[in-house]
N, C-alpha and C positions, 0 to 999 in steps of 0.2 A: 341589502345586506345578506339576505338568504341566498340571493343569486351568487354573490361573491363567495360565500361559504361553499356552495355547491360546486363552483369552479375549482377552488382549492382542493376539495374533497375528491373530485373527479381526477385531478392530476396526481394526487397522492395514490389513489387506486391504480392508476396507470403505471406510476413509478414502481410500486412494490409488485404489482401483478406482472409487469414485464420482466422484472428481475427473476421472479419465481418460475415463469414459463421458460425463459431462455436458459437459466442455469440448470433447471431440471432436465431440460431437453439435452443439453450438452452432457450432463452427468450420466444420463442413460445411454446415449448413442455412442459414446467413445468406447472402443474396445479396451480391455485391461492392458496397461503397459504402453499404450500408444502415446498419451501425453508425456511430455518430457520427463524422463527418469522415473516415471511412476512405479515401474516394476521394482527398482531398487529401493525406493522409499517405502513402498508397501511392505517390504520385509520386516520393518520395525513394528508397525501395528499388528502384523500377522503374528510375530513372535509374542507380543504382549497378549494377544488373543489366545494363543495356544498355551502359554505358560503362566499368564497371570502375574509376571514380574517384568522388570525393566532389563534390557540386555546390556551386557558389557560391550563397549565398541569393538572389541577384539573377537567377539563371538563369531564363529564361522557361519552360523545360520543367517546373519545379516550382512555379511561381507559382500561387496560388489565384485562380481567376477571380472577378472582382468585387472581392475584398478587396485584391488587388494585391501582397500579400506572400507569403512562403513559410515553411515550417517549417524550411528549411535554415539559418536564422540561429541557431536554438537547438541545443543539444547533440543529436547524432543517433546516438549509439552503437547503440541498438536497431535503427534503420533500417539501419545499416551491416551488422549481423549478419544482418538479414533480406535485404538486398540480395545479400550473398554466398552466402546460402543459396539464393537464387533463381538465381544464376549456376550453382551446382552442379547444381540440378535442370534448368537450361536445357541442360546438357551432354547430357541424355537426351530432354527434350521441351520444346517451346515452347508447350504448351497453356496458355492464360491461367489456367484453374482450377488447374493443377498449380503455377504460379508463385505464385498467390494463397495457395494452401494452405501452400506452402513458407514464405512470409512470416508467415502466421498461426501456423504451427507453432513458430516461434521464441518467440512469446509463450506459447503452450501449455507450452513447456518451462520458461519463466520461472515460470509459475504452478505447475507441478509441483515445481520447485525451492523455490519459496516455501512450498508446503505442507509440504515436508520440514523447512525451517528453522524454520517456525512450530512444528512439533511439537518440535523441539529446544529452541526458546525456551520453549515451555510447560513443559518439564521443568526449566528453570532458574528460572522464575518461580512455579511451583506445586509444592508438595510432594506433593500428593495426586494419584493417577492420574486419578481421576474429574474433577477440575477441569482437568487437563492436556488431557484429551480434549474437554471442553466448550469450552475456549478455542480449541483447534485447529479444531474443527468450525465454531465461530462465525466465525473469521477466514477460513477457506478457502472456506466454503459460503454466505457471505452472497451472495445472487444477483447483486448488482452487482459484487462482488469477483471472482467467477469469470467474469463477462461480459467483463471488460477483458482477460482472458487468451485471447480467442477471435478477436480481429481486430487489424488493424494499428494500433498506437499506441505511445507511449512510457510510458504509464501502467503497463503490466504490469511493465516493467523497474524502474520507480520503486518499485512495491509490493514486488517481490522485494528491492530494495536496502534498504528500510526494515527488512525482516526480518533481512537480513544484518548491518546496523549494530546493531540491538538485540540480536541474538544475540551479536555480537562484544563489545558492551559487557557483557552479562550474564555471558558466559564470562570476559572479562578481569577483571571485578570479583571473580570467584571464584578465579581462579588468578594474580592479580597481573599480568595482561596478558603471558601467555606469548607466545612468537613466533607460535604457531598462532592465538591470539586476535587478535594484532595483524594478521596476514594476513587473517583474516576481516573484521575491522573496516575495514581498508584496502580490501578488495574491495567492501564495501558502500558506502563513501564514493565510490569511483571510479565505480561504476555509477550511484549517486544524482546525482553531479555531471554526468555525461554523459547523463542521461536526462530530468530534469524539475525545473525551477526550484521548483515548488511544494513540494517535499519537502526543500529546502535547510535547513529548520529542524533536521532530524535531523543534518545535518553540524555545525551550530553546537552542538547539544546534545552530540554525541559529543566535540567538542573540550572543552567545559566539564566534562562528567562525567569524561573521561580526566584532565583537569588536577586536578579536585577530589579524585580518588582518591588522589593522592600527598600530599594535605594530611592531617595528623593532629594530634590534640590530646592531649598527655601532660602531666599535672599542671598543667593550666591554661595550658600553653604550646603554641603552634601550631607545628608543624614541617613542613618540606616536603622530601620525598625527591628532591631536585634531580638526583641522579645517574641514578636509575632513570627519572625523567621525561624527561631529555634522551636517554637511550639508547633507550627504547622509543618515545617520542614522535618522536625523530629517524627511527627505523626506519619508523614509520607514515607520517610526512611524506614520506620518500624514496619509498616505494611510491606514495603518492597522487600526488605530483608527476610521477613517471614515468608514471602512468596517465592523467592529465588535462591536464598542461601543454601537450601538443601541440595539443589542440583550441583552447585559449584563445589560444595563440600564433598559430595559424592564423587564428583570428577577428580578432585584433588586426592581423595583416598585411593581410587581405582587406578589413576594414572600418574602416580609418584609425584604429586604436587601440581601437575599440570591441570589447573582448575578450568581452563578454557577448552582443553582437550585437542588443541591444534597440533601440538608437538607429537602427542600420542597417535593422532590420526596420521601424521606424516611417517612416524615410526612403523605403524601398521602397514602402510603402503609399501615401505621399504622391505618389510618382511614377506609380503604376500603378493605383490603386484607382478604381473607378467612383464617381460623385458620391454615391450612396446609401450607400457603405461608406468614403468618404474620411475619414480622421481628423478633418479640419476641418469636415466637413458631416454626418457621421453623427449620427443622433439617439440620444443617450445620456441617461440620467438626469441626468448632470452638466451637459451643455451645454444641457439643456432648463430648467435652473434649479432642479431638485429637490435636496433634501438627501439624504444617505445614509439618514437616518431615514425620509424619505418612501419611498425605494425599498424599505427593509426591511418597512415596515408598511402600505404602500398597494399592494403587489404580492403576487404568489404566490411570492416568492423562498424563504421558509422552507419552504413546502409542497413546491414542486418539488424543492428541495435535499434535503429529507427523504425524499421518495418515491424519488427517483433515487439516493440513497445506499443505500437498501435494495435497489431493483431496478426499473429501467425499461429495457427492451430495445429493440433496433432503433434507429431515429433518434429516440429519446425518444418513441416513439409505441406501445410495447407494454407497458402496465403489467401487473402480475401480479394475483393475487387480493387482495381487500381483507382477507382473513383473514391473509394473509402480512404485509401492512403492519401490521395490528393486533397480530400476534404479536411482531414485532420492536419495535414502539413499546412494548409492555408489557415486553419484555426489557430494552430500553434504560432505561426509567423505573425499574423495580424494581431493576435492577442498580446504576445510578448513585446512586439515593436511598440504598440500603443501604450503598454504599461511602462516600458523603459523610456519612451519619448517625453513623458511628462516629468518635469523635474521633481525631486523629492519634496521641495518646499511647497509645491502646488498640491501635493497630496493632502496637506493639512486643510487647505481651502476646500478641496473636494470633500473631505471628511465632514466638514462643518455645513457645507452648503447643499451637497447633492447625494451624499450617501456612498461616495466611491472610496471611503476608507474602510475601517474594520469595526464598525458599530462603536460601542462604548468601551472597547477592550483597553484602551490606553489612557483614558480620562484626560486627554489633551497633553500627555507626557511625550514630547517629541523624541527625547532620547530613548525611551523605552520602545517606541514605535520603530525607530531606526535599528535598534538592537534586535528587535523581533525579526525584521526583514533580513538582517545579516545572518540570524540563525536559520531562517528558512532557506536562504541561498546555500548555507552550509549543508542543510539536509538534502538539497538537490544535488550538490557537488559530490558528496561523500560516496553514495552508491555508484556514481559514474566512475569515480577514481578507483573504487574497489572492483568494478567490473573490468576496467582497463587493466588493473594489476593482475587479476585472476587470468585473463586471456593472455597476457604477456608472460607471466611467470609459470603458471600452472597448466592451464588447458584452454586452448583458443576456442571460446564459446561466447560469442557476442549475442547474448539472448536478452530480449527486452524485459523478461521477467525479473532479471537482476536489477533493473532500473525502476521497477514499479514502486518501490518506496518513495520515489520522488513525486508521485502522481498528485497527491492532494495539494502540496504547495504549488507545484507547476501548474495545475489546473486553476488554482486560485489566481495566480498572476495572469494567466490567459484571460480569465473572465474579468479580472480587474481592468485589464486593458480595453476589453470590449465595453465595460462600464464607463471608463474614462472617455472612450470615443463617443459613447452616447451623450455624455455630458457636453463634450466639446461641440457636438452637433446640435446642441440646444434641446435635447429631449428632456422634458421636465421630470423632476423627481417624484415618484409615486411609491410610498412605502408598501402599500398593499394593492393587489389586483382590485380594480373597480369595474363598473359597467355602466352603460347608458350613454356615455359620451362617445362620439366618433373616434376621437384621438385615443381614448382609453382602449377601445375595442381594437384599434389598429395595433397598439403596443402589445395587447394580450395575444393577438394573432401572430405577431412577429416572434414573441417569446415562445409560444406554442410551436411554431414552425421550426425554430431553432432546435428546440428539445426534440421535436419529431424527426428532424434530420439525423440527430445523434441516435435516436432509437432505430431509425430505419437503416443506419449504417451497421448497426449490431444485428438486426434481423436479416439484412442481406448477407452478412458474413456467415451467420449460423446456418440459415435455411437455404441460402444460395450457393454456398461453397462447402461447408463442413458436412451437412447431411448428404448431398450428392456424392462427396468423396467416399464416405462410409458405405453408401449404397452400392458403389462400384467396387469398393475394397473392404468387405465386411470385417476382415481381421486386421485392418489398419495397413 
């Protein structure tokens, strides 16, 4: 028993230690403004640091040169936290690097918290410890995923919010949405709503799944636990409204009723953009007369999106090893094919016999389980659709960071596929790591090797490609 605990503790230390070392290395080595759009995003926390107040989206100090608009129209909670962290550091020093590292460190902490909640979520979604660790390593150490936690952006907070929402849902479905589960879910929704519109599908899905949880079928009749739904739903709604309403009320007041700030942002661009970037004259696939189909299959949209989803560093100009891309493409392909190849009705058998289901989240309710999968597919498709729309209508930028909100459910289905493949191959179910038996040691070694390959892919990417690039190009 003690040996088993030592093994789990060793993996835990490696898990969090690797995140801290790699993320801090990237945070420090990257020149200011070289990560995607960091210079423009940094304008907002810098404004907050210097003025102690939130900017109006139209403020010249935060407008993006050429494009004419600013990121101040969109939810800026991560920038607010970064700005006040900079104000705190500014009490001791006004060194530009110290202020930059203070802002970046906020996202570093978001990433560390995400790694923790991903591990908690893994224990809800997977019964076996080996799959829990493989899922956690997959999500946390995908090169692009750790990259977004090392520079100034809102993507990092968005990624953390998806982990909070999914953990809150998984926990709530197991304990009937206790007060603690409701608080976690509410925190995830608040952070998501105030960080990144691309992940709003998770908010919609959380509402749908929460509502569906209170539906039940007994004796052919459908019943609805209205009292519990109103009590617990009202508690979540109250927390969320207290957390987010101030921002949307503020936007409605500042931008003549435009509480989302999207129309105001477009108006700002029309007022101040250079002709090359003006909404009316910018050359996009749409206004050049091409169809969405033309853009998708006559351009490098899918190739760039796929590569930068796995990992492209710097200003989209530091790729990693071709073997890292090949490894992840193989992992994606094998995992998804195995997951999809097993009929839905067989998942229930797996859930009961082998642990290839989602723990005790659904209490044997097949309808709720199917609805859950439909919502996870929705959470995967929406960011892809929004990325396609943005590249087609606004600005052709097929960047994998726009797709990162899909990571947790996508990784889940990949690992579920591998788990099903293991069951089909006759590998016995083991809830926890054990030791002493030859078969157990082999399974531990295989799991450790799989996690080590994922970790090695990240280490190769950072120390084999990013560090040498900046050594040769100190200013980026």
